[in-house]
DSSP file (Angstrom, degrees, kcal/mol; ACC not computed):
  #  RESIDUE AA STRUCTURE BP1 BP2  ACC     N-H-->O    O-->H-N    N-H-->O    O-->H-N    TCO  KAPPA ALPHA  PHI   PSI    X-CA   Y-CA   Z-CA
    1    1 A M              0   0    0      0, 0.0     2,-0.0     0, 0.0     0, 0.0   0.000 360.0 360.0 360.0 134.4  -16.1  -38.6  -22.2
    2    2 A S     >  -     0   0    0      1,-0.1     4,-2.1     4,-0.0     5,-0.2  -0.273 360.0-112.5 -74.4 163.5  -18.2  -37.0  -24.9
    3    3 A E  H  > S+     0   0    0      1,-0.2     4,-1.8     2,-0.2     5,-0.1   0.873 117.2  50.3 -63.3 -39.0  -17.4  -37.4  -28.6
    4    4 A T  H  > S+     0   0    0      2,-0.2     4,-1.3     1,-0.2    -1,-0.2   0.872 108.9  51.1 -70.6 -36.1  -16.6  -33.7  -28.9
    5    5 A A  H  > S+     0   0    0      1,-0.2     4,-0.9     2,-0.2     3,-0.2   0.901 110.6  49.1 -66.7 -39.1  -14.2  -33.7  -26.0
    6    6 A A  H >X S+     0   0    0     -4,-2.1     4,-0.7     1,-0.2     3,-0.5   0.875 107.6  55.6 -66.6 -35.8  -12.4  -36.7  -27.4
    7    7 A G  H 3< S+     0   0    0     -4,-1.8     3,-0.4     1,-0.2    -1,-0.2   0.794  99.6  60.5 -66.8 -28.7  -12.1  -35.0  -30.8
    8    8 A K  H 3< S+     0   0    0     -4,-1.3    -1,-0.2     1,-0.2    -2,-0.2   0.819 103.1  51.1 -68.4 -30.0  -10.4  -32.0  -29.2
    9    9 A D  H << S+     0   0    0     -4,-0.9    -1,-0.2    -3,-0.5    -2,-0.2   0.682  89.7  93.9 -81.1 -17.7   -7.5  -34.1  -27.9
   10   10 A K  S  < S-     0   0    0     -4,-0.7     2,-0.0    -3,-0.4    -3,-0.0  -0.631  80.3-123.6 -79.2 125.1   -6.9  -35.7  -31.4
   11   11 A P        -     0   0    0      0, 0.0    -2,-0.1     0, 0.0    -1,-0.1  -0.333   6.0-133.5 -68.4 150.0   -4.2  -33.8  -33.3
   12   12 A L  S    S+     0   0    0      1,-0.1     2,-0.4    99,-0.1   100,-0.1   0.872  94.6  34.3 -65.6 -38.2   -5.1  -32.4  -36.8
   13   13 A I  S    S-     0   0    0     98,-0.1    -1,-0.1    99,-0.1     5,-0.1  -0.950  95.7-105.3-122.7 138.4   -1.9  -33.8  -38.2
   14   14 A D    >>  -     0   0    0     -2,-0.4     3,-2.2     1,-0.2     4,-1.0  -0.398  31.4-125.9 -57.7 132.6   -0.1  -37.0  -37.2
   15   15 A N  T 34 S+     0   0    0      1,-0.3    -1,-0.2     2,-0.2    -3,-0.0   0.707 109.7  62.5 -58.9 -19.9    2.9  -36.0  -35.1
   16   16 A K  T 34 S+     0   0    0      1,-0.2     4,-0.5     2,-0.1    -1,-0.3   0.745 101.6  52.1 -74.7 -22.8    5.1  -38.0  -37.5
   17   17 A V  T <> S+     0   0    0     -3,-2.2     4,-2.7     1,-0.2     3,-0.3   0.773  90.9  76.5 -83.3 -28.0    4.1  -35.7  -40.3
   18   18 A I  H  X S+     0   0    0     -4,-1.0     4,-2.8     1,-0.2     5,-0.2   0.900  93.6  48.5 -56.3 -48.2    5.0  -32.4  -38.5
   19   19 A P  H  > S+     0   0    0      0, 0.0     4,-1.8     0, 0.0    -1,-0.2   0.887 113.7  48.1 -61.0 -35.3    8.8  -32.7  -39.0
   20   20 A V  H  > S+     0   0    0     -4,-0.5     4,-1.9    -3,-0.3    -2,-0.2   0.896 111.9  49.6 -69.2 -40.1    8.3  -33.5  -42.7
   21   21 A M  H  X S+     0   0    0     -4,-2.7     4,-2.3     1,-0.2    -1,-0.2   0.911 109.2  52.0 -63.7 -42.3    6.0  -30.5  -43.0
   22   22 A R  H  X S+     0   0    0     -4,-2.8     4,-2.5    -5,-0.2    -1,-0.2   0.874 106.9  53.5 -63.1 -36.6    8.5  -28.3  -41.2
   23   23 A E  H  X S+     0   0    0     -4,-1.8     4,-2.0    -5,-0.2    -1,-0.2   0.905 108.8  49.0 -63.5 -40.9   11.1  -29.4  -43.7
   24   24 A A  H  X S+     0   0    0     -4,-1.9     4,-1.9     2,-0.2    -2,-0.2   0.887 110.1  51.7 -65.2 -38.5    8.8  -28.4  -46.6
   25   25 A I  H  X S+     0   0    0     -4,-2.3     4,-2.0     2,-0.2    -2,-0.2   0.916 109.4  49.2 -64.3 -43.6    8.2  -25.0  -44.9
   26   26 A V  H  X S+     0   0    0     -4,-2.5     4,-2.1     1,-0.2    -1,-0.2   0.869 107.9  55.1 -63.6 -35.9   12.0  -24.5  -44.6
   27   27 A T  H  X S+     0   0    0     -4,-2.0     4,-2.3     2,-0.2    -1,-0.2   0.894 106.1  51.0 -64.2 -39.5   12.4  -25.4  -48.2
   28   28 A V  H  X S+     0   0    0     -4,-1.9     4,-2.6     1,-0.2    -2,-0.2   0.906 108.8  52.1 -62.5 -40.9    9.8  -22.7  -49.1
   29   29 A Q  H  X S+     0   0    0     -4,-2.0     4,-2.7     1,-0.2    -2,-0.2   0.886 108.4  50.9 -62.5 -37.8   11.9  -20.3  -47.1
   30   30 A M  H  X S+     0   0    0     -4,-2.1     4,-2.4     2,-0.2    -2,-0.2   0.901 109.7  49.7 -65.9 -40.6   14.9  -21.3  -49.1
   31   31 A L  H  X S+     0   0    0     -4,-2.3     4,-2.3     2,-0.2    -2,-0.2   0.923 112.7  47.5 -61.3 -44.2   13.1  -20.7  -52.3
   32   32 A L  H  X S+     0   0    0     -4,-2.6     4,-3.3     2,-0.2     5,-0.3   0.907 110.1  53.0 -63.8 -42.0   12.0  -17.3  -51.1
   33   33 A L  H  X S+     0   0    0     -4,-2.7     4,-2.8     1,-0.2     5,-0.2   0.927 110.0  47.9 -58.9 -45.8   15.6  -16.5  -50.0
   34   34 A K  H  X S+     0   0    0     -4,-2.4     4,-1.7     2,-0.2    -2,-0.2   0.939 117.4  41.0 -60.9 -48.2   16.9  -17.4  -53.4
   35   35 A M  H  X S+     0   0    0     -4,-2.3     4,-2.0     2,-0.2    -2,-0.2   0.918 118.6  45.3 -67.9 -44.5   14.3  -15.3  -55.2
   36   36 A L  H  X S+     0   0    0     -4,-3.3     4,-2.9     2,-0.2     5,-0.2   0.895 109.7  54.4 -69.3 -40.7   14.5  -12.4  -52.8
   37   37 A R  H  X S+     0   0    0     -4,-2.8     4,-2.6    -5,-0.3    -1,-0.2   0.906 109.6  48.3 -60.4 -41.5   18.3  -12.3  -52.6
   38   38 A Q  H  X S+     0   0    0     -4,-1.7     4,-2.2    -5,-0.2    -1,-0.2   0.916 112.3  48.7 -65.2 -42.3   18.4  -12.0  -56.4
   39   39 A S  H  X S+     0   0    0     -4,-2.0     4,-1.7     2,-0.2    -2,-0.2   0.922 113.4  46.5 -62.3 -44.3   15.8   -9.2  -56.4
   40   40 A I  H  X S+     0   0    0     -4,-2.9     4,-2.8     1,-0.2    -2,-0.2   0.908 110.3  53.7 -64.7 -42.2   17.7   -7.3  -53.6
   41   41 A H  H  < S+     0   0    0     -4,-2.6    -1,-0.2    -5,-0.2    -2,-0.2   0.907 110.5  47.1 -57.8 -43.3   21.0   -7.8  -55.5
   42   42 A D  H  < S+     0   0    0     -4,-2.2     3,-0.3     1,-0.2    -1,-0.2   0.822 119.7  38.5 -69.1 -32.0   19.5   -6.3  -58.6
   43   43 A R  H  < S+     0   0    0     -4,-1.7     2,-0.4     1,-0.2    -2,-0.2   0.738 117.8  45.5 -93.7 -24.8   18.0   -3.3  -56.8
   44   44 A Y    ><  +     0   0    0     -4,-2.8     3,-1.6    -5,-0.2    -1,-0.2  -0.546  60.2 154.1-119.2  65.6   20.7   -2.6  -54.2
   45   45 A V  T 3   +     0   0    0     -2,-0.4    -1,-0.2    -3,-0.3    -2,-0.1   0.711  69.7  64.6 -67.1 -19.8   23.9   -2.7  -56.3
   46   46 A D  T 3  S+     0   0    0     -3,-0.2    -1,-0.3     2,-0.1     2,-0.2   0.581  91.4  80.3 -79.4  -9.8   25.6   -0.3  -53.9
   47   47 A R  S <  S-     0   0    0     -3,-1.6    -3,-0.0    -6,-0.1     2,-0.0  -0.648  85.1-107.7 -98.9 156.3   25.4   -2.9  -51.1
   48   48 A S     >  -     0   0    0     -2,-0.2     4,-1.6     1,-0.1     3,-0.3  -0.297  30.7-107.0 -76.4 162.9   27.7   -5.9  -50.5
   49   49 A E  H  > S+     0   0    0      1,-0.2     4,-2.1     2,-0.2     5,-0.2   0.902 119.6  55.1 -59.0 -43.4   26.7   -9.5  -51.1
   50   50 A P  H  > S+     0   0    0      0, 0.0     4,-2.6     0, 0.0    -1,-0.2   0.891 106.0  53.1 -59.2 -34.5   26.5  -10.2  -47.4
   51   51 A A  H  > S+     0   0    0     -3,-0.3     4,-2.5     2,-0.2     5,-0.2   0.869 106.2  53.4 -67.0 -35.3   24.1   -7.3  -47.0
   52   52 A H  H  X S+     0   0    0     -4,-1.6     4,-2.3     2,-0.2    -1,-0.2   0.946 113.4  42.3 -61.7 -48.1   21.9   -8.8  -49.7
   53   53 A T  H  X S+     0   0    0     -4,-2.1     4,-2.7     1,-0.2    -2,-0.2   0.896 114.6  50.5 -66.6 -41.3   21.7  -12.1  -47.9
   54   54 A Q  H  X S+     0   0    0     -4,-2.6     4,-2.4    -5,-0.2    -1,-0.2   0.896 111.2  48.2 -66.2 -39.7   21.2  -10.5  -44.5
   55   55 A L  H  X S+     0   0    0     -4,-2.5     4,-2.3     2,-0.2    -2,-0.2   0.939 113.3  47.3 -65.4 -46.4   18.4   -8.3  -45.7
   56   56 A A  H  X S+     0   0    0     -4,-2.3     4,-2.3    -5,-0.2    -2,-0.2   0.923 113.4  49.2 -60.4 -43.7   16.7  -11.3  -47.4
   57   57 A G  H  X S+     0   0    0     -4,-2.7     4,-2.6     1,-0.2    -1,-0.2   0.897 110.0  50.5 -62.3 -41.5   17.1  -13.3  -44.3
   58   58 A A  H  X S+     0   0    0     -4,-2.4     4,-2.1     2,-0.2    -1,-0.2   0.891 110.6  50.0 -65.1 -39.4   15.7  -10.6  -42.0
   59   59 A V  H  X S+     0   0    0     -4,-2.3     4,-2.6     2,-0.2    -2,-0.2   0.937 112.7  46.3 -63.4 -46.7   12.7  -10.2  -44.3
   60   60 A I  H  X S+     0   0    0     -4,-2.3     4,-2.6     1,-0.2     6,-0.2   0.909 111.0  51.7 -64.5 -43.2   12.0  -14.0  -44.2
   61   61 A N  H  X>S+     0   0    0     -4,-2.6     5,-2.1     1,-0.2     4,-0.8   0.902 112.2  47.3 -60.3 -40.3   12.5  -14.2  -40.4
   62   62 A N  H  <5S+     0   0    0     -4,-2.1     3,-0.4     3,-0.2    -2,-0.2   0.930 112.5  48.8 -65.6 -45.3   10.0  -11.4  -40.0
   63   63 A L  H  <5S+     0   0    0     -4,-2.6    -2,-0.2     1,-0.2    64,-0.2   0.914 119.7  36.4 -62.2 -44.4    7.5  -12.9  -42.3
   64   64 A F  H  <5S-     0   0    0     -4,-2.6    -1,-0.2    -5,-0.2    -2,-0.2   0.464 107.0-122.8 -90.9  -1.5    7.6  -16.4  -40.8
   65   65 A G  T  <5 +     0   0    0     -4,-0.8     2,-0.3    -3,-0.4    -3,-0.2   0.866  62.3 142.9  65.6  36.2    8.0  -15.1  -37.2
   66   66 A T      < -     0   0    0     -5,-2.1    -1,-0.2    -6,-0.2    -2,-0.1  -0.773  53.9-115.0-110.3 154.7   11.2  -17.0  -36.7
   67   67 A R        -     0   0    0     -2,-0.3     2,-0.1     1,-0.1     7,-0.0  -0.680  40.1-106.1 -83.3 137.8   14.4  -16.0  -34.8
   68   68 A P        -     0   0    0      0, 0.0    -1,-0.1     0, 0.0     6,-0.0  -0.421  18.4-155.6 -65.1 134.8   17.5  -15.6  -37.0
   69   69 A A  S    S+     0   0    0     -2,-0.1     2,-0.5     1,-0.1     3,-0.1   0.753  82.0  69.4 -77.0 -25.0   19.9  -18.5  -36.6
   70   70 A D  S  > S-     0   0    0      1,-0.1     4,-1.8   -16,-0.0     3,-0.4  -0.846  72.6-151.6-100.2 122.8   22.7  -16.2  -37.7
   71   71 A A  H  > S+     0   0    0     -2,-0.5     4,-2.6     1,-0.2     5,-0.2   0.829  97.5  59.0 -61.1 -32.9   23.7  -13.4  -35.4
   72   72 A A  H  > S+     0   0    0      2,-0.2     4,-2.5     1,-0.2    -1,-0.2   0.878 105.0  49.3 -65.5 -37.3   24.7  -11.2  -38.3
   73   73 A V  H  > S+     0   0    0     -3,-0.4     4,-2.7     2,-0.2    -1,-0.2   0.907 111.3  49.4 -67.4 -41.6   21.2  -11.4  -39.8
   74   74 A A  H  X S+     0   0    0     -4,-1.8     4,-2.2     2,-0.2    -2,-0.2   0.925 113.4  46.1 -62.6 -45.0   19.7  -10.4  -36.4
   75   75 A A  H  X S+     0   0    0     -4,-2.6     4,-2.4     2,-0.2    -2,-0.2   0.910 113.4  49.3 -64.6 -43.0   22.1   -7.5  -36.1
   76   76 A F  H  X S+     0   0    0     -4,-2.5     4,-1.8     1,-0.2    -2,-0.2   0.931 111.0  49.9 -61.9 -46.3   21.4   -6.4  -39.7
   77   77 A G  H  < S+     0   0    0     -4,-2.7     7,-0.2     1,-0.2    -1,-0.2   0.894 112.9  46.2 -60.5 -41.7   17.7   -6.6  -39.2
   78   78 A A  H >< S+     0   0    0     -4,-2.2     3,-0.7     1,-0.2    -1,-0.2   0.897 115.6  45.5 -68.2 -40.5   17.8   -4.5  -36.0
   79   79 A A  H 3< S+     0   0    0     -4,-2.4    -1,-0.2     1,-0.2    -2,-0.2   0.710 121.4  38.3 -75.9 -20.9   20.1   -1.9  -37.5
   80   80 A N  T 3X  +     0   0    0     -4,-1.8     4,-2.4    -5,-0.2    -1,-0.2  -0.250  69.5 142.8-125.0  44.4   18.1   -1.6  -40.7
   81   81 A R  H <> S+     0   0    0     -3,-0.7     4,-2.6     1,-0.2     5,-0.2   0.872  72.7  51.3 -56.7 -43.5   14.5   -1.9  -39.5
   82   82 A E  H  > S+     0   0    0      1,-0.2     4,-2.3     2,-0.2    -1,-0.2   0.905 111.1  48.3 -62.6 -41.6   13.1    0.6  -42.0
   83   83 A L  H  > S+     0   0    0      2,-0.2     4,-2.4    -3,-0.2    -2,-0.2   0.911 111.5  49.9 -65.2 -42.9   14.7   -1.2  -44.9
   84   84 A V  H  X S+     0   0    0     -4,-2.4     4,-2.2    -7,-0.2    -2,-0.2   0.924 111.8  48.5 -61.5 -44.7   13.4   -4.6  -43.7
   85   85 A E  H  X S+     0   0    0     -4,-2.6     4,-2.3     2,-0.2    -1,-0.2   0.877 109.7  52.2 -65.5 -37.1    9.9   -3.2  -43.3
   86   86 A R  H  X S+     0   0    0     -4,-2.3     4,-1.6     2,-0.2    -1,-0.2   0.924 110.2  48.5 -63.4 -43.5   10.0   -1.6  -46.8
   87   87 A E  H  X S+     0   0    0     -4,-2.4     4,-0.7     1,-0.2    -2,-0.2   0.878 109.6  52.9 -64.5 -37.1   11.1   -4.9  -48.3
   88   88 A L  H >< S+     0   0    0     -4,-2.2     3,-0.9     1,-0.2     4,-0.4   0.925 108.2  50.2 -62.5 -43.7    8.2   -6.6  -46.4
   89   89 A R  H 3< S+     0   0    0     -4,-2.3     3,-0.3     1,-0.2    -1,-0.2   0.814 115.6  43.3 -64.3 -29.2    5.7   -4.2  -47.8
   90   90 A E  H >X S+     0   0    0     -4,-1.6     4,-2.9     1,-0.2     3,-0.7   0.471  87.7  95.7 -92.9  -3.3    7.1   -4.8  -51.4
   91   91 A L  H <X S+     0   0    0     -3,-0.9     4,-2.6    -4,-0.7    -1,-0.2   0.845  75.0  60.1 -61.1 -37.8    7.3   -8.6  -50.9
   92   92 A A  H 34 S+     0   0    0     -4,-0.4    -1,-0.2    38,-0.4     7,-0.2   0.883 116.5  34.1 -59.0 -37.7    3.9   -9.4  -52.5
   93   93 A A  H X4 S+     0   0    0     -3,-0.7     3,-1.1    -4,-0.2    -2,-0.2   0.883 116.8  53.9 -82.9 -41.4    5.1   -7.7  -55.8
   94   94 A T  H 3< S+     0   0    0     -4,-2.9    -2,-0.2     1,-0.3    -3,-0.2   0.886 124.6  24.4 -60.8 -41.3    8.8   -8.8  -55.5
   95   95 A C  T >< S+     0   0    0     -4,-2.6     3,-1.7    -5,-0.2     4,-0.5  -0.191  77.4 143.0-119.9  39.5    8.0  -12.5  -55.1
   96   96 A A  G X   +     0   0    0     -3,-1.1     3,-1.5     1,-0.3    -1,-0.2   0.840  67.9  59.5 -51.5 -42.0    4.6  -12.6  -56.8
   97   97 A P  G 3  S+     0   0    0      0, 0.0     4,-0.3     0, 0.0    -1,-0.3   0.780 106.2  49.8 -62.3 -22.6    5.1  -16.1  -58.3
   98   98 A L  G <> S+     0   0    0     -3,-1.7     4,-3.2     1,-0.2     5,-0.3   0.511  80.3  99.5 -91.7  -4.6    5.7  -17.6  -54.9
   99   99 A R  H <> S+     0   0    0     -3,-1.5     4,-2.7    -4,-0.5    35,-0.3   0.884  82.0  49.2 -53.2 -45.5    2.6  -16.1  -53.3
  100  100 A P  H  > S+     0   0    0      0, 0.0     4,-2.0     0, 0.0    -1,-0.2   0.927 116.3  43.0 -60.9 -41.1    0.5  -19.3  -53.6
  101  101 A L  H  > S+     0   0    0     -4,-0.3     4,-2.8    -3,-0.2    -2,-0.2   0.874 113.1  51.9 -72.4 -36.7    3.3  -21.4  -52.0
  102  102 A L  H  X S+     0   0    0     -4,-3.2     4,-2.8     2,-0.2     5,-0.3   0.905 108.2  53.0 -63.6 -40.7    4.0  -18.8  -49.4
  103  103 A T  H  X S+     0   0    0     -4,-2.7     4,-2.1    -5,-0.3    -2,-0.2   0.945 112.7  43.5 -58.0 -48.9    0.3  -18.8  -48.5
  104  104 A D  H  X S+     0   0    0     -4,-2.0     4,-3.0     2,-0.2     5,-0.2   0.909 113.6  51.0 -64.7 -42.3    0.4  -22.6  -48.1
  105  105 A A  H  X S+     0   0    0     -4,-2.8     4,-2.6     1,-0.2    -2,-0.2   0.916 111.0  47.6 -64.0 -43.4    3.7  -22.6  -46.1
  106  106 A L  H  X S+     0   0    0     -4,-2.8     4,-1.9     2,-0.2    -1,-0.2   0.898 114.5  47.0 -65.4 -38.9    2.4  -19.9  -43.7
  107  107 A R  H  X S+     0   0    0     -4,-2.1     4,-2.2    -5,-0.3    -2,-0.2   0.928 113.0  48.2 -67.0 -44.6   -0.8  -21.9  -43.1
  108  108 A M  H  X S+     0   0    0     -4,-3.0     4,-2.9     1,-0.2     5,-0.2   0.895 110.0  53.0 -63.3 -39.1    1.0  -25.2  -42.7
  109  109 A Q  H  X S+     0   0    0     -4,-2.6     4,-3.1    -5,-0.2    -1,-0.2   0.915 108.3  50.5 -61.6 -41.6    3.4  -23.5  -40.3
  110  110 A T  H  X S+     0   0    0     -4,-1.9     4,-2.5     2,-0.2    -2,-0.2   0.898 111.4  48.0 -63.5 -40.6    0.5  -22.3  -38.2
  111  111 A I  H  X S+     0   0    0     -4,-2.2     4,-2.0     2,-0.2    -2,-0.2   0.941 114.4  45.5 -64.7 -47.5   -1.1  -25.7  -38.2
  112  112 A C  H  X S+     0   0    0     -4,-2.9     4,-1.1     1,-0.2    -2,-0.2   0.929 114.0  49.2 -61.5 -45.3    2.2  -27.4  -37.1
  113  113 A D  H ><>S+     0   0    0     -4,-3.1     5,-3.1     1,-0.2     3,-0.8   0.924 108.6  53.3 -60.2 -44.3    2.9  -24.7  -34.5
  114  114 A N  H ><5S+     0   0    0     -4,-2.5     3,-1.5     1,-0.3    -1,-0.2   0.894 105.2  54.3 -58.1 -41.1   -0.7  -25.1  -33.1
  115  115 A Q  H 3<5S+     0   0    0     -4,-2.0    -1,-0.3     1,-0.3    -2,-0.2   0.766 111.9  45.7 -64.8 -24.2   -0.1  -28.8  -32.7
  116  116 A E  T <<5S-     0   0    0     -4,-1.1    -1,-0.3    -3,-0.8    -2,-0.2   0.244 122.5-104.4-103.7  11.8    3.0  -28.0  -30.7
  117  117 A G  T < 5S+     0   0    0     -3,-1.5     2,-0.4     1,-0.3    -3,-0.2   0.711  75.9 136.8  77.8  20.3    1.3  -25.3  -28.6
  118  118 A I      < -     0   0    0     -5,-3.1     2,-0.8    -6,-0.2    -1,-0.3  -0.853  49.8-139.5-103.4 135.6    2.9  -22.4  -30.4
  119  119 A H        +     0   0    0     -2,-0.4    -9,-0.1     1,-0.1    -5,-0.0  -0.831  38.2 151.9 -96.4 106.2    0.8  -19.3  -31.3
  120  120 A S    >>  +     0   0    0     -2,-0.8     3,-1.3   -10,-0.2     4,-0.8   0.145  30.2 115.8-123.1  19.6    1.8  -18.1  -34.8
  121  121 A I  H >>  +     0   0    0      1,-0.2     4,-2.3     2,-0.2     3,-0.5   0.840  67.4  71.1 -56.7 -34.2   -1.4  -16.5  -36.1
  122  122 A P  H 3> S+     0   0    0      0, 0.0     4,-2.6     0, 0.0    -1,-0.2   0.836  92.4  57.3 -55.0 -31.5    0.4  -13.1  -36.2
  123  123 A S  H <> S+     0   0    0     -3,-1.3     4,-2.4     2,-0.2    -2,-0.2   0.915 108.2  46.0 -64.4 -41.7    2.4  -14.4  -39.1
  124  124 A L  H <X S+     0   0    0     -4,-0.8     4,-2.3    -3,-0.5    -1,-0.2   0.909 112.7  50.2 -65.7 -41.6   -0.8  -15.1  -41.1
  125  125 A L  H  X S+     0   0    0     -4,-2.3     4,-2.4     2,-0.2    -2,-0.2   0.898 111.5  48.2 -64.8 -39.9   -2.2  -11.7  -40.1
  126  126 A M  H  X S+     0   0    0     -4,-2.6     4,-2.1    -5,-0.2    -1,-0.2   0.921 110.3  51.5 -65.7 -42.7    0.9   -9.9  -41.2
  127  127 A A  H  <>S+     0   0    0     -4,-2.4     5,-2.6     1,-0.2     6,-1.4   0.887 110.6  49.6 -61.3 -38.2    1.0  -11.8  -44.5
  128  128 A R  H ><5S+     0   0    0     -4,-2.3     3,-1.3     4,-0.2    -1,-0.2   0.944 110.7  48.8 -63.5 -47.5   -2.6  -10.8  -45.0
  129  129 A A  H 3<5S+     0   0    0     -4,-2.4    -2,-0.2     1,-0.3    -1,-0.2   0.817 110.9  51.4 -62.6 -31.0   -1.8   -7.1  -44.3
  130  130 A L  T 3<5S-     0   0    0     -4,-2.1   -38,-0.4    -5,-0.1    -1,-0.3   0.520 115.3-115.3 -83.8  -5.7    1.1   -7.3  -46.7
  131  131 A G  T < 5S+     0   0    0     -3,-1.3    -3,-0.2    -4,-0.5    -2,-0.1   0.689  88.3 110.0  79.9  18.3   -1.0   -8.7  -49.5
  132  132 A I      < +     0   0    0     -5,-2.6     2,-0.4    -6,-0.2   -29,-0.2   0.843  52.0  84.5 -91.1 -40.2    0.9  -12.0  -49.6
  133  133 A L        -     0   0    0     -6,-1.4     2,-1.1    -9,-0.2     3,-0.1  -0.496  65.0-154.0 -72.0 122.6   -1.8  -14.3  -48.1
  134  134 A Q    >   -     0   0    0     -2,-0.4     3,-1.6   -35,-0.3    -1,-0.1  -0.777  14.1-176.3 -97.5  90.7   -4.2  -15.5  -50.8
  135  135 A E  T 3  S+     0   0    0     -2,-1.1    -1,-0.2     1,-0.3    -2,-0.0   0.748  76.2  58.3 -64.8 -27.5   -7.2  -16.2  -48.5
  136  136 A D  T 3  S+     0   0    0     -3,-0.1     2,-0.3     2,-0.1    -1,-0.3   0.574  83.3 103.7 -80.5  -7.4   -9.4  -17.6  -51.3
  137  137 A Q  S <  S-     0   0    0     -3,-1.6     2,-0.1     1,-0.1    -3,-0.0  -0.591  76.9-120.1 -76.9 130.7   -6.9  -20.3  -52.0
  138  138 A E        -     0   0    0     -2,-0.3    -1,-0.1     1,-0.1    -2,-0.1  -0.405  25.8-110.0 -70.2 146.2   -7.9  -23.7  -50.6
  139  139 A L        -     0   0    0     -2,-0.1    -1,-0.1     1,-0.1     2,-0.0  -0.654  38.0-136.5 -75.2 122.5   -5.5  -25.4  -48.1
  140  140 A P        -     0   0    0      0, 0.0    -1,-0.1     0, 0.0    -3,-0.0  -0.315  23.8 -93.9 -76.9 163.6   -3.9  -28.4  -49.8
  141  141 A L     >  -     0   0    0      1,-0.1     4,-2.5    -2,-0.0     3,-0.3  -0.428  41.7-109.6 -65.1 151.5   -3.5  -31.7  -48.2
  142  142 A P  H  > S+     0   0    0      0, 0.0     4,-2.7     0, 0.0     5,-0.2   0.887 119.5  51.9 -53.6 -41.0    0.0  -32.1  -46.6
  143  143 A S  H  > S+     0   0    0      1,-0.2     4,-2.2     2,-0.2     5,-0.2   0.892 109.7  49.1 -65.4 -38.2    1.1  -34.5  -49.2
  144  144 A T  H  > S+     0   0    0     -3,-0.3     4,-2.5     2,-0.2    -1,-0.2   0.923 112.0  49.1 -65.1 -44.4    0.1  -32.2  -52.0
  145  145 A F  H  X S+     0   0    0     -4,-2.5     4,-2.5     1,-0.2    -2,-0.2   0.942 112.0  47.8 -59.1 -49.2    1.9  -29.3  -50.3
  146  146 A M  H  X S+     0   0    0     -4,-2.7     4,-2.4     1,-0.2    -1,-0.2   0.883 111.8  50.3 -63.0 -38.3    5.0  -31.3  -49.9
  147  147 A F  H  X S+     0   0    0     -4,-2.2     4,-2.6     2,-0.2    -1,-0.2   0.924 111.0  48.7 -64.5 -44.7    4.9  -32.5  -53.5
  148  148 A Q  H  X S+     0   0    0     -4,-2.5     4,-2.3     2,-0.2     5,-0.2   0.911 112.7  48.1 -61.1 -43.2    4.5  -28.9  -54.8
  149  149 A V  H  X S+     0   0    0     -4,-2.5     4,-2.7     1,-0.2     5,-0.2   0.931 112.5  48.5 -63.0 -46.3    7.4  -27.7  -52.7
  150  150 A R  H  X S+     0   0    0     -4,-2.4     4,-2.1    -5,-0.2    -2,-0.2   0.906 111.5  49.7 -62.2 -42.9    9.6  -30.5  -53.8
  151  151 A R  H  X S+     0   0    0     -4,-2.6     4,-2.1     2,-0.2    -1,-0.2   0.931 114.4  43.9 -62.5 -46.7    8.8  -29.9  -57.5
  152  152 A L  H  X S+     0   0    0     -4,-2.3     4,-1.7     2,-0.2    -2,-0.2   0.884 111.8  53.1 -68.6 -38.3    9.5  -26.2  -57.3
  153  153 A A  H  <>S+     0   0    0     -4,-2.7     5,-2.8    -5,-0.2     6,-0.9   0.884 110.2  48.8 -63.2 -38.0   12.7  -26.7  -55.3
  154  154 A A  H ><5S+     0   0    0     -4,-2.1     3,-1.4     4,-0.2    -2,-0.2   0.902 108.1  54.0 -67.5 -40.8   13.9  -29.1  -57.9
  155  155 A E  H 3<5S+     0   0    0     -4,-2.1    -1,-0.2     1,-0.3    -2,-0.2   0.842 110.8  47.0 -60.5 -33.1   13.0  -26.6  -60.7
  156  156 A H  T 3<5S-     0   0    0     -4,-1.7    -1,-0.3    -5,-0.1    -2,-0.2   0.367 117.3-113.8 -90.9   3.9   15.2  -24.0  -58.8
  157  157 A G  T < 5S+     0   0    0     -3,-1.4    -3,-0.2     2,-0.2    -2,-0.1   0.675  83.2 120.1  75.5  17.3   18.1  -26.4  -58.4
  158  158 A L  S   <S+     0   0    0     -5,-2.8     2,-0.3    -6,-0.2    -4,-0.2   0.798  80.7  13.1 -82.7 -29.2   17.8  -26.6  -54.6
  159  159 A I  S    S-     0   0    0     -6,-0.9    -2,-0.2    -9,-0.2    -1,-0.1  -0.910  89.7 -91.5-138.6 165.9   17.2  -30.3  -54.5
  160  160 A E        -     0   0    0     -2,-0.3    -6,-0.1     1,-0.1    -5,-0.1  -0.579  49.5-106.4 -76.1 139.9   17.5  -33.2  -56.9
  161  161 A P        -     0   0    0      0, 0.0     2,-0.2     0, 0.0    -1,-0.1  -0.340  39.4-101.2 -64.2 150.5   14.3  -34.0  -58.8
  162  162 A M        -     0   0    0      1,-0.1     2,-0.3    -3,-0.1     3,-0.0  -0.531  34.9-133.3 -72.1 135.8   12.4  -37.1  -57.8
  163  163 A A        -     0   0    0     -2,-0.2     2,-0.1     1,-0.1    -1,-0.1  -0.677  25.1-106.0 -87.6 145.0   13.1  -40.1  -60.0
  164  164 A A        -     0   0    0     -2,-0.3    -1,-0.1     1,-0.1     0, 0.0  -0.423  40.4-104.6 -66.9 143.6   10.1  -42.1  -61.2
  165  165 A A        -     0   0    0      1,-0.1    -1,-0.1    -2,-0.1     3,-0.1  -0.442  40.6-105.3 -68.1 140.9    9.8  -45.4  -59.5
  166  166 A P        -     0   0    0      0, 0.0    -1,-0.1     0, 0.0     3,-0.1  -0.367  45.2 -92.8 -65.9 148.9   10.9  -48.3  -61.7
  167  167 A P        -     0   0    0      0, 0.0     2,-0.1     0, 0.0    -3,-0.0  -0.299  44.7-104.7 -62.6 144.7    8.0  -50.4  -63.1
  168  168 A A              0   0    0      1,-0.1    -3,-0.0    -3,-0.1     0, 0.0  -0.446 360.0 360.0 -69.4 140.7    7.0  -53.4  -61.1
  169  169 A E              0   0    0     -2,-0.1    -1,-0.1    -3,-0.1     0, 0.0   0.441 360.0 360.0 -97.5 360.0    8.1  -56.7  -62.5
């Protein structure tokens, strides 16, 4: 077997890292949900709180190419397709501070999906078309990405901040 053929079989990411990476990606989605839900709440005061959450969830599911876990979100997204698409088009401006992290999360998701035989390039292409994907941004190492996600999630109160390790005695 040639060296290049052997290299094709070797995964880009250790399979033990993929579940941890997916957890970081879901955490980015939670950060986006929090930010987007507040924005929607401020702009659609005539809608109920469940509609705010369902709209935010439908937008995130569309962006990341995931199926809604909640049937109400799926029904809302189907019934309000134009509204979901409008929110997607406005997402780059609505959630501008998260664009670098969204770029990394979408790229990491594509890498993880690729390792599992899933084709998710359309999510990246859609993010590019929506002006969310920052193509000139370098792809971070998985550990750097996970650290950034954890730090921002702690800042937003989604998780407990990491405590510094005690000094060695």
